[in-house]
N, C-alpha and C positions, 0 to 999 in steps of 0.2 A: 273575836278579833285577834289577829296574829300580830307579828312584829310589824308588818306593813301598815296595819291599822293604827297602831300607836304612833308611828312616824307621821302619818297623814294628820292624825289628831294634834300632834305637837306643832306641825306646820300651820294648821288651821288656827290654833291658839296664838301662835306667834304673829301671824298676819292680822288677826283680830286685835291683838295688843298694839301693833304698829298703827293700825287704822284709828284706834282709840286715841293714841298719843297725837297723831296727826290732826285729828278733829279738835282735840283740846288746845293744841297750839294755834289752830285757825281761830277758834273762839277767843282765846286770850289776845291774839293780835287784833281782832275786830274790836274787842272791848278797849284795848289800849289806844287804838287810833281814834275811837269815838270820844275819848276823854280829852283829846287835844283840841284847843280852840281853833276855829277856822282861820285860815291865813287872811290877813288884812292886805288889801291891794295897795293902800297908802304906805304901809310899812315895807312892802316888797319893792316899791319904787325907790326907797332910800338905801337899798342894798348896794354896797360898794363892790365893783367888779374885782375879782381876784387878779393880782398882777400876772402878766404873762410869763415872766421869768423871775420868780421870787428869790432864788439864790443869787441871781445876777444883781438884783436890787440891793441885797444885803452885802454884796461884795465878796461872797464866799465862792462863787463860781464865775467863769468868764461870761460876760453878758454886757449889755449896754450900761456903761458907767455914768454917774452923774458928775463926779468931780475929776478924778484922775483917769483920763483917757489913756488907752494903751499907747505906748511910745513916748509919752511925755514924762519927764522927771520933775520932781518938785524943785523949785529954785531956792537957793539959800542967800 
C-alpha cells in the first residue's frame, strides 16, 4: 500500500465513524421519543391558541390596542 492506500483507508475510517455516530443518534432519538407519554386528545382540546400579534397585545409594538387607540389622548 502506498500513499494513496492510506488516504483511502483514512477516508473509509472517517465515513465509518460518521455512520456509527449517525446510527447512535437515531437510536437515542428513538429511545427518547418512546419514553414520552402519548398525547391525550382531551388535553389537546384545552390548548389556548397563540395570539396573532403578541407584541401588539403587550403594547410593545404597533398593533391592535385594547385601551389606548391610536390618535386618542388621555383626558385629565
